[in-house]
C-alpha positions as CSV (number, residue, x, y, z in Angstrom):
1,X,-8.7,-23.5,-19.0
2,X,-6.2,-22.0,-22.0
3,X,-3.1,-20.4,-20.7
4,X,-2.2,-17.2,-23.5
5,X,1.3,-17.7,-25.1
6,X,0.8,-13.7,-25.1
7,X,-0.7,-10.8,-24.3
8,X,-0.7,-7.4,-24.4
9,X,-2.8,-4.5,-23.7
10,X,-4.7,-2.8,-26.2
11,X,-7.1,-0.4,-24.5
12,X,-7.2,2.1,-21.3
13,X,-9.4,4.6,-19.8
14,X,-8.6,6.2,-16.6
15,X,-11.3,7.8,-14.2
16,X,-11.1,10.5,-11.6
17,X,-12.8,9.9,-8.5
18,X,-12.7,12.6,-5.7
19,X,-13.0,11.9,-2.3
20,X,-13.0,14.4,1.0
21,X,-11.9,12.9,4.0
22,X,-14.2,13.8,7.5
23,X,-11.4,15.0,9.6
24,X,-8.4,16.1,8.4
25,X,-5.3,13.4,8.0
26,X,-1.6,14.0,9.0
27,X,1.2,12.8,6.8
28,X,4.6,13.7,8.9
29,X,4.6,18.0,8.1
30,X,1.3,17.5,6.1
31,X,-2.0,17.6,6.5
32,X,-4.4,15.9,3.9
33,X,-8.5,16.9,3.4
34,X,-9.4,15.9,0.4
35,X,-7.9,12.6,-2.1
36,X,-8.0,11.9,-6.0
37,X,-8.7,8.1,-6.5
38,X,-7.6,7.0,-9.9
39,X,-9.6,4.6,-11.2
40,X,-8.9,2.3,-14.3
41,X,-10.1,0.3,-16.8
42,X,-7.6,-1.8,-18.9
43,X,-8.5,-4.2,-21.8
44,X,-6.3,-7.4,-22.4
45,X,-5.9,-9.6,-25.4
46,X,-4.5,-12.8,-25.8
47,X,-2.6,-14.1,-28.9
48,X,-6.3,-16.0,-30.0
49,X,-7.9,-13.2,-29.9
50,X,-9.7,-13.2,-26.3
51,X,-10.3,-10.3,-24.6
52,X,-10.9,-9.3,-20.8
53,X,-11.1,-6.0,-18.8
54,X,-9.6,-5.5,-15.9
55,X,-9.9,-2.5,-13.4
56,X,-7.2,-1.3,-10.1
57,X,-7.9,1.8,-8.1
58,X,-5.3,3.9,-6.3
59,X,-5.9,7.2,-4.1
60,X,-3.2,9.4,-5.3
61,X,-2.1,10.8,-1.5
62,X,0.0,13.9,-2.9
63,X,1.5,14.1,0.6
64,X,2.7,10.6,1.1
65,X,3.8,10.2,-2.7
66,X,5.4,13.9,-3.2
67,X,6.2,15.3,0.4
68,X,7.5,18.9,-0.6
69,X,6.8,22.7,-0.2
70,X,5.1,22.9,-3.5
71,X,1.7,23.9,-3.3
72,X,-0.7,21.0,-2.8
73,X,-3.0,22.1,-6.2
74,X,0.3,21.7,-8.1
75,X,1.8,18.8,-6.8
76,X,-1.8,17.0,-7.3
77,X,-2.3,18.1,-11.0
78,X,0.7,17.0,-11.9
79,X,0.3,14.0,-10.8
80,X,-2.9,13.7,-12.8
81,X,-1.4,14.9,-15.7
82,X,1.0,11.9,-15.3
83,X,-1.8,9.4,-14.8
84,X,-2.9,10.8,-18.0
85,X,0.2,10.0,-19.9
86,X,0.5,6.4,-18.4
87,X,-3.0,6.0,-20.1
88,X,-1.5,6.1,-23.7
89,X,2.0,4.2,-22.5
90,X,-0.1,1.8,-20.9
91,X,-2.2,1.0,-24.2
92,X,0.8,0.6,-26.3
93,X,2.8,-1.6,-23.3
94,X,4.4,-4.6,-25.2
95,X,3.2,-7.9,-25.0
96,X,4.2,-10.6,-22.6
97,X,3.7,-14.1,-21.3
98,X,1.9,-13.2,-18.6
99,X,0.9,-10.3,-16.6
100,X,4.2,-10.2,-14.0
101,X,6.4,-10.3,-17.2
102,X,4.5,-7.4,-18.6
103,X,4.2,-5.3,-15.4
104,X,7.8,-6.0,-14.5
105,X,9.2,-4.6,-18.0
106,X,7.5,-1.8,-18.0
107,X,8.3,-0.7,-14.4
108,X,12.2,-1.9,-15.0
109,X,11.8,0.3,-19.0
110,X,8.9,2.3,-19.6
111,X,7.7,4.1,-16.2
112,X,11.8,5.4,-15.7
113,X,12.1,6.8,-19.2
114,X,8.3,8.4,-18.5
115,X,9.2,9.8,-15.4
116,X,12.5,11.4,-16.7
117,X,11.2,12.9,-19.7
118,X,8.0,14.6,-16.8
119,X,11.5,16.0,-15.3
120,X,12.9,17.3,-17.6
121,X,9.7,19.4,-18.4
122,X,9.5,20.5,-14.8
123,X,11.9,23.3,-13.1
124,X,14.6,21.0,-10.9
125,X,13.0,22.3,-7.4
126,X,9.9,20.8,-9.0
127,X,11.2,17.4,-9.7
128,X,8.4,14.3,-9.0
129,X,8.9,12.0,-6.8
130,X,10.1,8.4,-8.0
131,X,7.1,7.2,-5.3
132,X,4.6,9.6,-7.3
133,X,5.0,8.0,-10.1
134,X,4.9,4.6,-8.8
135,X,1.8,5.0,-6.8
136,X,0.4,6.7,-10.4
137,X,1.3,3.6,-12.0
138,X,0.0,1.2,-9.5
139,X,-3.9,1.2,-10.6
140,X,-2.7,0.4,-14.2
141,X,-0.7,-2.6,-12.9
142,X,-3.6,-3.9,-10.7
143,X,-5.9,-3.9,-13.2
144,X,-3.3,-5.9,-15.9
145,X,-3.1,-8.6,-13.5
146,X,-6.7,-8.8,-12.9
147,X,-7.4,-8.5,-16.5
148,X,-5.1,-11.2,-17.4
149,X,-6.6,-14.0,-14.1
150,X,-10.0,-13.0,-15.9
151,X,-8.6,-14.3,-19.1
152,X,-7.6,-17.4,-17.3
153,X,-11.0,-17.7,-15.3
154,X,-9.1,-18.3,-12.4
155,X,-8.4,-15.7,-9.2
156,X,-5.4,-13.5,-9.4
157,X,-2.9,-15.5,-6.8
158,X,-3.9,-18.7,-8.5
159,X,-1.7,-17.3,-12.1
160,X,1.8,-17.3,-10.3
161,X,2.5,-20.7,-10.6
162,X,4.7,-22.6,-13.1
163,X,1.5,-24.0,-14.5
164,X,0.9,-20.4,-15.7
165,X,4.4,-18.5,-15.7
166,X,6.9,-19.6,-18.7
167,X,9.5,-18.4,-16.6
168,X,10.8,-18.4,-12.7
169,X,11.8,-15.7,-10.5
170,X,15.5,-16.0,-11.6
171,X,15.3,-13.6,-14.4
172,X,13.9,-10.8,-12.0
173,X,15.7,-11.8,-8.4
174,X,18.6,-11.8,-7.5
175,X,19.5,-12.9,-3.8
176,X,21.8,-11.3,-1.3
177,X,25.6,-11.7,-1.7
178,X,26.9,-14.2,0.6
179,X,23.9,-15.2,1.3
180,X,23.7,-19.0,1.5
181,X,21.1,-21.5,0.5
182,X,18.9,-19.1,-1.6
183,X,18.2,-19.1,-5.2
184,X,15.4,-18.1,-7.4
185,X,16.1,-21.3,-9.9
186,X,12.7,-22.8,-10.2
187,X,10.9,-20.5,-7.8
188,X,7.7,-18.9,-8.9
189,X,5.6,-16.2,-6.6
190,X,3.2,-19.2,-6.0
191,X,6.4,-20.4,-3.3
192,X,6.4,-17.6,-1.4
193,X,2.2,-17.0,-1.2
194,X,0.0,-18.4,1.6
195,X,-1.9,-21.0,-0.6
196,X,-4.7,-21.0,2.3
197,X,-4.9,-18.1,3.0
198,X,-7.3,-16.3,6.1
199,X,-10.5,-15.1,5.2
200,X,-10.4,-12.7,8.0
201,X,-7.8,-10.6,9.3
202,X,-7.1,-8.2,12.3
203,X,-7.1,-5.0,11.2
204,X,-4.8,-1.9,12.6
205,X,-6.3,1.1,13.1
206,X,-4.4,4.9,12.3
207,X,-4.4,7.2,15.4
208,X,-3.1,10.2,13.5
209,X,-1.3,12.9,15.1
210,X,-4.6,15.2,14.7
211,X,-6.9,12.8,15.8
212,X,-8.3,13.6,19.8
213,X,-7.9,10.8,22.5
214,X,-9.7,12.1,25.4
215,X,-12.4,14.7,25.6
216,X,-9.9,17.4,26.8
217,X,-8.2,17.0,22.7
218,X,-11.7,18.3,21.4
219,X,-12.0,21.7,19.9
220,X,-15.0,21.6,18.8
221,X,-14.7,21.3,15.2
222,X,-15.6,17.6,15.0
223,X,-17.9,16.4,12.8
224,X,-21.1,15.2,14.3
225,X,-22.1,12.2,11.8
226,X,-22.6,9.3,13.8
227,X,-19.1,8.0,13.7
228,X,-16.6,7.9,16.8
229,X,-14.6,10.9,17.2
230,X,-12.3,9.7,20.3
231,X,-10.1,6.7,20.3
232,X,-11.8,4.7,22.9
233,X,-15.1,5.1,21.1
234,X,-13.5,3.3,17.9
235,X,-11.8,1.0,19.6
236,X,-15.4,0.0,21.8
237,X,-17.4,0.1,18.6
238,X,-15.1,-1.8,16.3
239,X,-13.3,-3.9,18.5
240,X,-10.5,-3.2,17.6
241,X,-6.8,-4.8,18.7
242,X,-4.4,-3.2,16.7
243,X,-3.6,0.8,17.2
244,X,-0.5,2.5,14.3
245,X,0.4,5.5,15.8
246,X,1.7,8.1,13.7
247,X,4.9,10.4,15.4
248,X,6.3,13.9,14.3
249,X,9.6,12.3,14.2
250,X,10.9,16.1,15.0
251,X,9.8,16.3,18.8
252,X,10.8,13.6,21.1
253,X,9.0,14.9,24.3
254,X,5.9,15.0,21.7
255,X,6.4,11.6,20.5
256,X,7.2,10.1,24.2
257,X,4.0,11.3,25.4
258,X,1.4,10.7,22.2
259,X,2.9,6.6,23.0
260,X,2.5,6.7,26.7
261,X,-1.2,8.5,26.1
262,X,-1.7,5.9,23.7
263,X,-0.5,2.9,25.5
264,X,-2.4,3.8,28.5
265,X,-5.6,4.2,26.3
266,X,-4.7,0.6,25.5
267,X,-4.2,-1.2,28.2
268,X,-7.7,0.1,29.6
269,X,-9.2,-1.0,26.6
270,X,-8.1,-4.2,26.2
271,X,-5.4,-3.2,22.8
272,X,-3.0,-6.0,22.6
273,X,-0.5,-4.0,20.0
274,X,0.9,-1.3,18.4
275,X,2.9,0.1,16.2
276,X,5.2,3.7,15.6
277,X,5.0,5.2,12.2
278,X,7.5,8.5,11.8
279,X,6.8,8.8,8.2
280,X,10.3,9.0,7.1
281,X,10.9,12.3,9.7
282,X,13.9,11.4,11.8
283,X,18.0,11.7,10.7
284,X,19.3,9.8,13.2
285,X,18.7,6.8,14.9
286,X,19.6,7.7,18.0
287,X,16.1,10.0,18.2
288,X,14.7,6.6,18.1
289,X,15.9,4.4,19.8
290,X,16.4,6.7,22.7
291,X,12.4,7.3,22.6
292,X,12.2,3.3,22.4
293,X,15.0,3.0,25.8
294,X,12.7,5.6,27.4
295,X,9.9,3.6,26.5
296,X,10.9,0.5,28.0
297,X,11.9,2.2,31.5
298,X,8.9,4.4,32.0
299,X,6.2,2.2,29.9
300,X,7.5,-1.2,30.0
301,X,3.5,-2.2,29.5
302,X,3.3,0.4,26.7
303,X,6.8,-1.1,25.2
304,X,6.0,-4.8,25.2
305,X,2.7,-3.9,23.1
306,X,5.4,-2.4,21.0
307,X,5.1,-4.4,17.6
308,X,7.3,-2.5,15.0
309,X,8.3,0.5,14.1
310,X,7.7,2.0,10.7
311,X,9.9,4.2,8.0
312,X,11.3,7.0,10.5
313,X,13.9,7.8,7.7
314,X,14.4,9.3,4.8
315,X,12.6,7.6,1.9
316,X,15.5,7.9,-0.4
317,X,17.7,4.7,1.2
318,X,20.5,5.4,-1.6
319,X,20.8,9.0,-0.2
320,X,20.1,8.2,3.2
321,X,22.4,4.9,3.9
322,X,21.7,4.9,7.5
323,X,23.2,2.1,9.5
324,X,19.8,1.4,11.5
325,X,20.7,-1.9,13.1
326,X,20.5,-0.1,17.0
327,X,17.3,0.5,16.1
328,X,16.5,-3.1,14.4
329,X,17.6,-4.8,17.4
330,X,15.0,-3.3,19.8
331,X,12.1,-3.6,17.6
332,X,11.2,-5.4,14.5
333,X,12.1,-2.5,11.6
334,X,9.5,-2.0,8.4
335,X,10.8,-0.3,5.5
336,X,7.3,1.5,3.7
337,X,8.1,4.3,1.6
338,X,12.0,2.6,0.9
339,X,10.6,-0.3,-0.4
340,X,10.2,0.5,-4.0
341,X,11.4,-2.4,-5.0
342,X,13.4,-5.3,-4.3
343,X,16.7,-3.6,-4.8
344,X,16.4,-1.0,-2.2
345,X,15.1,-4.2,-0.3
346,X,18.5,-5.3,-0.2
347,X,20.3,-2.4,0.4
348,X,17.6,-1.9,3.2
349,X,18.6,-5.4,4.7
350,X,22.3,-4.8,4.6
351,X,21.4,-1.5,6.3
352,X,19.7,-3.8,9.8
353,X,16.0,-3.0,8.3
354,X,14.3,-6.6,9.5
355,X,10.9,-6.2,7.5
356,X,8.7,-4.9,4.7
357,X,5.7,-3.3,5.0
358,X,4.1,-4.2,1.3
359,X,1.7,-1.7,-0.5
360,X,-0.7,-2.3,-3.3
361,X,-0.1,1.4,-4.6
362,X,3.7,0.7,-5.6
363,X,2.1,-2.3,-7.9
364,X,0.8,-5.5,-7.9
365,X,4.3,-6.6,-9.5
366,X,6.6,-4.9,-7.5
367,X,4.6,-6.0,-4.1
368,X,4.5,-9.7,-5.3
369,X,8.2,-9.3,-6.2
370,X,9.6,-7.4,-3.0
371,X,7.3,-10.1,-1.3
372,X,9.3,-13.5,-2.7
373,X,12.8,-11.6,-2.2
374,X,12.0,-10.2,1.1
375,X,10.5,-14.1,2.4
376,X,13.4,-15.9,0.8
377,X,15.4,-13.7,3.1
378,X,13.5,-14.3,6.3
379,X,12.5,-11.0,6.5
380,X,8.9,-10.4,8.1
381,X,5.5,-8.6,6.0
382,X,3.1,-6.3,7.1
383,X,0.5,-4.8,4.3
384,X,-0.2,-0.9,5.3
385,X,-2.4,1.2,4.1
386,X,-2.7,4.3,1.8
387,X,-6.4,4.6,3.2
388,X,-7.4,3.0,0.5
389,X,-11.5,3.1,0.0
390,X,-13.4,1.6,-2.9
391,X,-12.2,-0.9,-5.2
392,X,-8.4,-0.3,-3.6
393,X,-9.4,-1.9,-0.8
394,X,-10.2,-5.1,-2.4
395,X,-6.3,-5.8,-3.9
396,X,-4.6,-4.3,-0.9
397,X,-6.6,-6.9,2.0
398,X,-5.8,-9.8,-0.5
399,X,-2.3,-9.1,-0.5
400,X,-2.5,-9.1,3.3
401,X,-4.5,-12.3,3.4
402,X,-1.5,-14.1,1.0
403,X,1.3,-12.5,1.9
404,X,1.1,-13.9,5.4
405,X,2.1,-10.8,7.5
406,X,3.2,-10.9,11.1
407,X,-0.4,-9.1,12.5
408,X,-3.5,-8.7,10.1
409,X,-3.8,-5.6,7.9
410,X,-3.7,-1.8,8.4
411,X,-7.2,-0.3,6.8
412,X,-8.0,3.0,8.0
413,X,-10.2,3.8,5.0
414,X,-13.3,3.6,7.3
415,X,-11.7,6.4,9.6
416,X,-11.4,9.2,7.1
417,X,-14.0,8.6,4.5
418,X,-16.4,5.9,5.5
419,X,-19.3,6.8,3.5
420,X,-17.1,7.0,0.0
421,X,-17.1,3.3,-0.6
422,X,-21.5,2.9,0.5
423,X,-21.5,1.2,-2.7
424,X,-18.9,-1.4,-2.3
425,X,-19.9,-1.6,1.0
426,X,-23.5,-3.2,0.1
427,X,-21.4,-6.0,-1.8
428,X,-18.8,-6.0,0.4
429,X,-20.1,-5.5,3.9
430,X,-17.0,-6.6,5.8
431,X,-14.7,-5.3,3.7
432,X,-15.8,-1.7,4.6
433,X,-16.5,-2.0,8.6
434,X,-14.4,-3.5,10.9
435,X,-15.8,-5.8,13.3
436,X,-14.2,-7.4,16.4
437,X,-11.0,-6.0,15.4
438,X,-11.4,-7.8,12.0
439,X,-11.7,-7.2,7.9
440,X,-13.7,-10.3,6.4
441,X,-12.5,-11.4,2.3
442,X,-15.4,-13.8,2.5
443,X,-17.3,-11.7,0.1
444,X,-14.5,-11.6,-2.3
445,X,-15.7,-14.3,-5.4
446,X,-14.8,-15.1,-8.7
447,X,-12.0,-14.6,-11.4
448,X,-9.5,-11.5,-11.3
449,X,-10.0,-9.7,-8.1
450,X,-13.1,-11.0,-7.2
451,X,-14.4,-7.5,-7.1
452,X,-18.2,-8.8,-8.2
453,X,-18.6,-5.2,-10.1
454,X,-21.5,-6.4,-12.2
455,X,-23.7,-6.1,-8.4
456,X,-22.0,-3.0,-7.2
457,X,-23.7,0.2,-8.4
458,X,-21.0,3.1,-8.5
459,X,-21.7,5.6,-11.5
460,X,-18.4,6.7,-12.8
461,X,-17.8,10.0,-14.4
462,X,-16.8,9.9,-17.7
463,X,-12.8,9.0,-18.6
464,X,-10.2,11.8,-18.1
465,X,-8.5,9.8,-20.2
466,X,-8.8,7.3,-22.9
467,X,-6.3,5.6,-25.1
468,X,-6.2,2.2,-27.9
469,X,-9.3,0.2,-28.5
470,X,-12.1,0.9,-25.4
471,X,-15.2,0.5,-28.1
């Protein structure tokens, strides 16, 4: 193995893959019925002239990344245009000694500049959210890490130690003020990831706000495509043991009833764990604590199954610095949309958040750096889904395996667009169908993210954008 002294992107291609949902998926105040997945091919060249192509993919989930009253199509078109701008920007990205170094420099300098420039051309009420820019950037960054590992002939998670990296984390991270015994001197991402990761993970099933629970909830519009519709049928078919429940955050009576109904189904069907996800819609901690206290009194078995609470409050943490100690005193409280980077994780910890939900859709670089900071400060981790189909599923589950989460990984693409991943499922059957409540990673093999692309019969459309040398 030859570790390159410097590498840089020299060419990038962007592909757009449209996917329709089989059933609607509700995000906060919006409902998702289709999504465009951005797939990126990035060519990396080292100082000796060797080259490798890396791949990354992320669904551009508009309601999650850019909640707004603006029309969906207007936001989606702006997000796709931003991806095209990123294609050119990444082809001209600076060189560095490691993928993490290049990714960090891009996130710190180039992405904020591009985000600002984009918003300067838009009316103030139509400014793109930072989360949208971050998610648009993620397939490029994932492809960067894939290409770098391929240059070394190693799996991605074997490239994060001192043998490959020329700098430790001290120049990229700072401990929280007043923290005793925490230092990033001489520490690398490899020090914080699981060295012998599990190859099977418990899978969390998402119970969306529109998902029918019992026959009384059926409207007659449900698909008749061979896949389950009712929650109990999903639990029995896939052997589920973990359910994440989407809540409204604006209707306490509905949220309590929803948790109660699902808690009773969980008890009947042998489900072990529940999680509550409010998707940034709550404004006051008292809203959440009142629901938790009511559950504890009225439905103690459901309360006992509730493993954690996820992101009840607005994701702009700097603007909404809410003291959440009252919630986290009752249940672990996970940052999700708020956890853009380690600085916001540090701020969240000071406000009472105890845990971090990592997502590859906020970049592989950002996920690794947030993981290291959170673990160094005793925060627990989860890896959450953005309903990842196709290639996006593979870095997602690998992050969960290497992060050491409190309980498996969320994986719900098989609920909302199961047929979208048919070509990938022929090579990785355990990643796109949950069996005995688990996803199986044993088919992942080879350098980079172990996609085994040459075995997957996926016909891509013509690139939406190409920059640099991709001949």
